[in-house]
Every structure is written in C-alpha cells, then in structure tokens.
VOTOR-777156 format. One record per residue (C-alpha): residue in one letter; x, y, z. Coordinates in steps of 0.25 Angstrom, whole numbers, padded with zeros to 4 digits, always signed. Layout:
// residues N
AXYZ
...
This chain:
// residues 485
X-0179-0138+0103
X-0165-0134+0097
X-0165-0129+0082
X-0153-0126+0074
X-0154-0114+0064
X-0145-0105+0056
X-0147-0090+0058
X-0139-0079+0050
X-0136-0067+0057
X-0129-0054+0052
X-0121-0046+0063
X-0111-0035+0063
X-0100-0035+0073
X-0089-0025+0076
X-0075-0029+0075
X-0066-0026+0087
X-0059-0015+0079
X-0073-0008+0076
X-0076-0009+0090
X-0062-0002+0094
X-0064+0008+0083
X-0078+0012+0089
X-0071+0013+0103
X-0060+0022+0097
X-0071+0031+0090
X-0078+0033+0103
X-0066+0038+0111
X-0064+0052+0113
X-0050+0059+0111
X-0044+0057+0125
X-0049+0042+0126
X-0044+0040+0112
X-0030+0044+0116
X-0031+0034+0127
X-0034+0023+0118
X-0024+0027+0108
X-0013+0027+0119
X-0018+0013+0123
X-0017+0008+0109
X-0003+0013+0107
X+0002+0007+0120
X-0005-0007+0117
X-0001-0008+0102
X+0014-0006+0100
X+0011-0007+0085
X+0004+0006+0086
X+0011+0019+0086
X+0008+0034+0086
X+0014+0044+0076
X+0015+0044+0061
X+0020+0033+0052
X+0017+0027+0039
X+0008+0015+0039
X+0007+0011+0024
X+0019+0002+0024
X+0015-0005+0037
X+0002-0008+0031
X+0007-0014+0019
X+0018-0023+0027
X+0007-0027+0037
X-0005-0030+0029
X+0001-0036+0017
X+0015-0043+0020
X+0014-0049+0034
X+0002-0059+0033
X+0009-0070+0025
X+0021-0070+0034
X+0015-0075+0046
X+0016-0090+0041
X+0030-0089+0037
X+0041-0099+0042
X+0048-0098+0055
X+0061-0092+0058
X+0070-0090+0070
X+0063-0081+0080
X+0076-0075+0085
X+0076-0067+0072
X+0065-0058+0077
X+0065-0053+0092
X+0050-0052+0094
X+0052-0046+0107
X+0058-0033+0101
X+0046-0029+0094
X+0035-0035+0103
X+0040-0028+0117
X+0031-0016+0121
X+0043-0011+0128
X+0049-0007+0114
X+0038+0003+0111
X+0043+0017+0113
X+0035+0026+0121
X+0032+0036+0110
X+0025+0025+0102
X+0014+0024+0112
X+0012+0039+0112
X+0003+0047+0103
X+0009+0061+0101
X+0003+0065+0089
X-0007+0077+0092
X-0007+0090+0087
X-0003+0102+0096
X-0018+0106+0098
X-0021+0091+0102
X-0010+0090+0111
X-0014+0082+0124
X-0012+0090+0137
X-0011+0083+0150
X-0019+0089+0161
X-0013+0089+0175
X-0022+0084+0186
X-0021+0090+0200
X-0021+0079+0211
X-0031+0085+0221
X-0037+0081+0234
X-0050+0074+0233
X-0063+0079+0239
X-0063+0069+0251
X-0049+0071+0254
X-0051+0086+0254
X-0062+0084+0265
X-0054+0075+0273
X-0042+0085+0274
X-0052+0095+0280
X-0057+0084+0290
X-0043+0083+0296
X-0045+0096+0303
X-0058+0091+0311
X-0056+0084+0324
X-0063+0070+0322
X-0061+0057+0330
X-0058+0044+0322
X-0072+0040+0320
X-0077+0054+0316
X-0065+0055+0306
X-0068+0042+0300
X-0083+0046+0298
X-0078+0060+0292
X-0069+0053+0283
X-0080+0043+0278
X-0090+0054+0276
X-0080+0062+0268
X-0077+0050+0260
X-0092+0049+0257
X-0093+0063+0251
X-0095+0063+0236
X-0089+0072+0226
X-0101+0082+0228
X-0098+0083+0242
X-0110+0076+0248
X-0112+0063+0257
X-0123+0056+0250
X-0124+0044+0260
X-0133+0043+0272
X-0125+0044+0285
X-0131+0031+0289
X-0124+0024+0277
X-0111+0031+0280
X-0112+0026+0295
X-0113+0012+0290
X-0102+0014+0280
X-0093+0019+0292
X-0096+0007+0300
X-0093-0003+0289
X-0082+0003+0282
X-0075+0012+0292
X-0078+0004+0305
X-0084+0017+0310
X-0097+0015+0318
X-0104+0028+0321
X-0118+0035+0321
X-0124+0044+0311
X-0124+0056+0321
X-0109+0055+0321
X-0108+0054+0306
X-0117+0066+0305
X-0107+0073+0315
X-0095+0070+0306
X-0102+0074+0294
X-0105+0088+0299
X-0090+0089+0301
X-0087+0085+0286
X-0097+0095+0281
X-0089+0106+0287
X-0078+0103+0277
X-0076+0110+0264
X-0082+0112+0254
X-0095+0117+0261
X-0106+0106+0260
X-0098+0094+0259
X-0103+0081+0265
X-0117+0086+0264
X-0127+0075+0262
X-0138+0083+0254
X-0137+0096+0246
X-0145+0103+0256
X-0135+0099+0267
X-0124+0103+0258
X-0130+0117+0255
X-0133+0120+0269
X-0119+0116+0274
X-0113+0126+0264
X-0123+0137+0269
X-0119+0135+0283
X-0105+0137+0280
X-0108+0151+0274
X-0109+0164+0282
X-0122+0166+0288
X-0131+0176+0281
X-0146+0178+0279
X-0146+0171+0265
X-0137+0160+0270
X-0147+0157+0282
X-0159+0157+0272
X-0152+0148+0262
X-0149+0138+0274
X-0163+0139+0278
X-0168+0136+0264
X-0159+0124+0263
X-0162+0118+0276
X-0178+0120+0277
X-0182+0122+0262
X-0171+0114+0253
X-0182+0107+0245
X-0189+0120+0241
X-0176+0126+0238
X-0171+0115+0229
X-0185+0116+0222
X-0184+0131+0221
X-0197+0134+0228
X-0193+0148+0231
X-0207+0153+0235
X-0208+0142+0246
X-0194+0146+0251
X-0198+0160+0252
X-0211+0157+0259
X-0205+0146+0269
X-0193+0155+0273
X-0200+0168+0273
X-0190+0175+0264
X-0190+0184+0252
X-0186+0180+0238
X-0174+0188+0239
X-0169+0181+0251
X-0172+0168+0245
X-0164+0172+0233
X-0152+0175+0241
X-0153+0162+0249
X-0154+0154+0237
X-0142+0162+0231
X-0134+0157+0243
X-0138+0142+0241
X-0134+0143+0226
X-0120+0147+0231
X-0118+0134+0238
X-0111+0121+0232
X-0121+0109+0231
X-0108+0100+0228
X-0098+0105+0237
X-0088+0093+0234
X-0090+0095+0219
X-0081+0107+0218
X-0069+0101+0225
X-0070+0087+0219
X-0071+0093+0205
X-0057+0099+0207
X-0050+0086+0208
X-0057+0079+0196
X-0049+0077+0183
X-0053+0087+0173
X-0059+0080+0161
X-0054+0086+0148
X-0063+0085+0135
X-0054+0083+0122
X-0062+0086+0110
X-0061+0075+0099
X-0065+0085+0088
X-0064+0100+0086
X-0073+0109+0077
X-0069+0123+0073
X-0076+0133+0064
X-0067+0137+0053
X-0072+0148+0044
X-0087+0144+0047
X-0084+0129+0044
X-0083+0118+0055
X-0069+0111+0056
X-0068+0098+0063
X-0055+0092+0069
X-0053+0079+0076
X-0044+0080+0089
X-0030+0076+0085
X-0029+0067+0096
X-0039+0058+0089
X-0030+0057+0077
X-0017+0051+0082
X-0006+0046+0072
X-0003+0031+0074
X+0004+0021+0066
X+0008+0006+0066
X+0022+0004+0072
X+0033+0003+0062
X+0040-0006+0071
X+0029-0017+0071
X+0028-0016+0056
X+0043-0019+0055
X+0042-0031+0064
X+0032-0037+0054
X+0041-0033+0042
X+0053-0040+0049
X+0044-0052+0051
X+0040-0052+0036
X+0054-0051+0031
X+0059-0063+0040
X+0060-0075+0032
X+0056-0085+0043
X+0046-0082+0054
X+0044-0089+0068
X+0031-0092+0075
X+0034-0082+0086
X+0037-0071+0076
X+0024-0074+0069
X+0016-0073+0082
X+0024-0060+0085
X+0021-0054+0071
X+0006-0058+0073
X+0006-0049+0086
X+0013-0038+0078
X+0003-0039+0067
X-0008-0039+0078
X-0003-0026+0084
X-0002-0019+0070
X-0016-0023+0067
X-0021-0016+0079
X-0012-0004+0077
X-0017-0003+0063
X-0031-0004+0067
X-0030+0006+0078
X-0024+0016+0068
X-0036+0013+0059
X-0046+0014+0070
X-0041+0028+0074
X-0042+0033+0060
X-0056+0028+0059
X-0059+0035+0073
X-0054+0048+0068
X-0061+0047+0055
X-0074+0043+0063
X-0073+0054+0073
X-0071+0065+0062
X-0082+0061+0053
X-0092+0060+0064
X-0089+0073+0071
X-0088+0080+0057
X-0102+0075+0054
X-0107+0080+0067
X-0100+0093+0065
X-0107+0096+0052
X-0120+0091+0057
X-0120+0101+0068
X-0113+0112+0060
X-0122+0123+0064
X-0119+0120+0079
X-0104+0120+0077
X-0104+0133+0069
X-0113+0140+0079
X-0112+0133+0093
X-0127+0135+0095
X-0132+0121+0100
X-0146+0125+0094
X-0139+0122+0081
X-0136+0108+0084
X-0144+0099+0074
X-0151+0087+0079
X-0140+0075+0077
X-0140+0061+0081
X-0130+0051+0080
X-0136+0044+0068
X-0136+0058+0060
X-0121+0058+0061
X-0119+0043+0059
X-0127+0044+0046
X-0119+0055+0041
X-0106+0049+0043
X-0111+0034+0040
X-0107+0029+0053
X-0113+0021+0064
X-0121+0029+0074
X-0112+0022+0086
X-0100+0028+0079
X-0105+0042+0080
X-0110+0040+0094
X-0095+0036+0098
X-0090+0049+0091
X-0100+0058+0098
X-0101+0052+0112
X-0088+0055+0119
X-0081+0065+0110
X-0080+0081+0110
X-0078+0092+0099
X-0072+0105+0102
X-0081+0115+0095
X-0080+0131+0095
X-0091+0130+0106
X-0083+0120+0115
X-0081+0106+0117
X-0093+0098+0114
X-0097+0083+0116
X-0100+0078+0102
X-0113+0070+0106
X-0119+0083+0110
X-0121+0087+0096
X-0131+0075+0095
X-0146+0078+0098
X-0159+0073+0095
X-0169+0081+0086
X-0182+0087+0088
X-0192+0095+0079
X-0195+0109+0081
X-0207+0116+0077
X-0203+0117+0063
X-0201+0102+0062
X-0186+0103+0061
X-0176+0094+0069
X-0169+0101+0080
X-0159+0096+0090
X-0163+0094+0104
X-0150+0101+0108
X-0156+0114+0101
X-0168+0112+0110
X-0161+0110+0123
X-0152+0123+0120
X-0164+0131+0118
X-0171+0125+0131
X-0158+0129+0138
X-0158+0143+0133
X-0173+0145+0136
X-0171+0140+0151
X-0158+0149+0152
X-0167+0161+0148
X-0179+0158+0157
X-0182+0166+0170
X-0177+0159+0182
X-0188+0164+0190
X-0198+0157+0182
X-0191+0145+0174
X-0198+0139+0162
X-0205+0126+0164
X-0203+0114+0154
X-0216+0117+0149
X-0213+0132+0146
X-0199+0128+0140
X-0207+0118+0131
X-0215+0130+0127
X-0204+0139+0124
X-0197+0128+0115
X-0209+0126+0108
X-0210+0141+0105
X-0196+0140+0099
X-0200+0129+0090
X-0196+0117+0098
X-0209+0109+0102
X-0205+0100+0113
X-0212+0094+0125
X-0210+0098+0139
X-0204+0085+0143
X-0194+0087+0132
X-0190+0100+0138
X-0189+0094+0151
X-0179+0083+0145
X-0171+0093+0138
X-0170+0102+0151
X-0165+0090+0159
X-0155+0087+0149
X-0150+0101+0150
X-0149+0100+0165
X-0160+0111+0167
X-0169+0110+0179
X-0183+0111+0179
X-0189+0125+0179
X-0192+0125+0195
X-0177+0122+0198
X-0173+0133+0188
X-0180+0144+0195
X-0173+0155+0202
X-0177+0167+0211
C-alpha cells in the first residue's frame, strides 16, 4: 500500500568552490604550480604579477549588474573578437615569474639512457643463434623484470611463443637458449629464483675454497642457509665455523637483484620540494612557507576595461550582452581563484605553525624520542578546522628542518601510557626499540619476549605482540634472521 508523508531532512553539502579549495589545499608545491599554470592558461582574465584590485572590485561588483538589461545598440561599435580571442594574450601573462632567488625553480636535465632490455639485446648480438633461437632469446629478454628475473615458468613461455610469435618449440630448447641469456651481464640476470641467481654469480667468480663452499651451500643447503641454521650447515658440510663465516661473506657480496642497479640508473630522479621551512633562530623556531606557494596574481585590467567600455556605452546589443556575461564569468573565476590561493596559504601556514609548536621539543632537539603523541584531531581542535583539512595538509607535504626534509604526517602518532601513567608517543617507543636492537649481540639476537622485557624495564609496559608489530613496521626481521656468526 502506497503512502504519502512529509519528511524534513537537514543536510550539508559542499559547494563546487569549497571542493576546489580542498583540492588546492591538498596539492604539494610542485603539483600546485602545475595547477596554477593550468588556470593561467585556461582563464585569460587571470594574470600573474602585481596590480591593484580595489578599483576593479568596485567597478565589477557595484556598477555592472544593472547594465545587462539596457537598450540595444549597433554591434559594430564594439569588436567583440578583439578581446575574446585567446591569440591576443601575450605569453608573459601565462607565466608566473614571481619567486624569490632562494625559491627559483631549477630545471633538471635528464639523460636519455638505454633501457635494461635493450642493453641485454645488444650483448646478444655477439652470439651465434639461428632465427628460431634468436626469437626465443629476444622473448626471454623481454620477459625479464626490472630486478633481473624471469618469474614465469618455461611452459607458459613456450605457449606464449607459439601463440604470439608463431614459434613452436620445446622446453629443452628454451632451456638451452636461457643458459645463453644467463651468460650476459650483469651476472645473475635471467635467473628464475634467488638461489639460481646467486649460484650463477658464484660460478662467474675465480674458483677458491670459499667460493666452492659457498656454491655447495647454495646448491645443497639453501633452505638452511636462508633460515640461518648455522649449526646444521657446519654438521652437514663437515666444516669449521671460520670456514662457514668466509663462505657466507662471499655470498653476502653477491647482488640479489642484478637488474636493479642498471634499471635504477635510467629512472627519472624524483626531487622533493619542501612546502615549509623551519629554522632555529636564537633558540626560537621560525616557520616560513615556500615562496612558490604564494604567487602574486591579479585580475586582468584589459578585461575590466572591456566591462567599463560596456558600461559607458549608451546602447547595448544582444550579442554584447552575451559577451559581457562571458567576461563576467571569467572575472568571477579569476577573483575566486585568487581568494582560494590566499585561503590555501593561510590554511597551510596556520596548520603547520600549530604542528610546529605542538612538537616544539622535537624541532629544537631533533630527537625523535621528544615527539609528543599527536593525532589529527589535536591540531584540528587547536586551529578550529575540520580533521579532513588537517589531513590534506599533512598527507603529501614536506617540511625542511635542521635535521633534514621530513614528511609532515610522520609527526603524527598514537599514544601509549608508560609505567607512570603518562602519555608517550608510539614513535618514541619505536625509536627506543630500534636502538635496543641495534645494540644487541648479533650472535644471540633478542627475541620479542626479551625485547618486551627490556622495554618494560625502561618504563614502557607493552605486550610481546605489540613489540612484534612495531618491529615489523620498522622492517626489522625476527631474532633468528638477525643472527650472525
């Protein structure tokens, strides 16, 4: 049965302008510059540089609205194309050239290098291969990932050769060609497993007793070696502890990712541009916003003059009314964008200033143990803004400190209580945990239970599973894998 009824609902929606402002706040310096450049190119009513805006605001806001309904005149009096053509905008008006000397953008040249696969193919040119073998070798090289491995089974490669390259062959032929590819540089390339990669590298070295022992360990006892069961290795191979130590030293010299070093040389280097800078001046903290986040913009005087000319005209045509509506639309967008950038600057500075004072002890000393527990809500309450706004500021922005460039979100952490009932940062506990592990005896590493006991003695009563969680977050392996001879 259908029923009709009234329901009152109160909801809050963000305007398109508010959404755009939130997006601007989230952008780091380099992305913000791209967004600024895009806006300058798309809106001819927006220009970079200094210019007074007061007179424009008066003309624009107060004098033009009532003129839109005026009488028509001959459209020949105003050549609309003269001020609507994008071609009439000089190049300098679309460029922001207003940074200080310290913030001058420096272009970084990139070298056009040879890719890893091309490097391998060039080496292959010196081999004597028939057409089928060359096609297989080329396909195998194309299957090598950036680390230098072939991760796919040869049976799958055989099927792909048949379907995509029209090469019908057998696994033994592919295996034979793979052996040739594995002779290329860097040593260990085209291996299918870590074990195979390390063995290939050892076989390329000059034969010595330690190399022979290292090869035997990898071929016959790889599982015990990875688990660091040193006593089992000594018994199985009938060797002394010193002989095992020299063999392990040879293995540690090998490269587990033979393609990584070459591929890394051809990657574009990512440069981090700090959005803020903190300096210690006479014992006090001084915060500055990167000048590239504070461009000087103004509304086009040319566009304002167009509206002034329309206002002074005694008669207006329909086409001129449409034109002036377009101009006013562009001026609205330019004016809003300038205000949005000012709000962005203010929001960034206020938020980072609050974070700086909240973590004052850390910024004065650089000791991570002085980081206070801090969550997004702490800063949001202090500056009376929404948590999402603080998150946008902290997530993708960096600050240049006396101790290096830091990601702002790293200053946030949960809190735990120590044995005295005081709130301490989890980062402080992680730092102490890292220090304790760094000072342990590598012949007998500390288990998570023992680490929990040491932390408890230091005044941090946390459970063993919490120690394990923090250890994993620090990318520190378990005690057995930290063991050394």
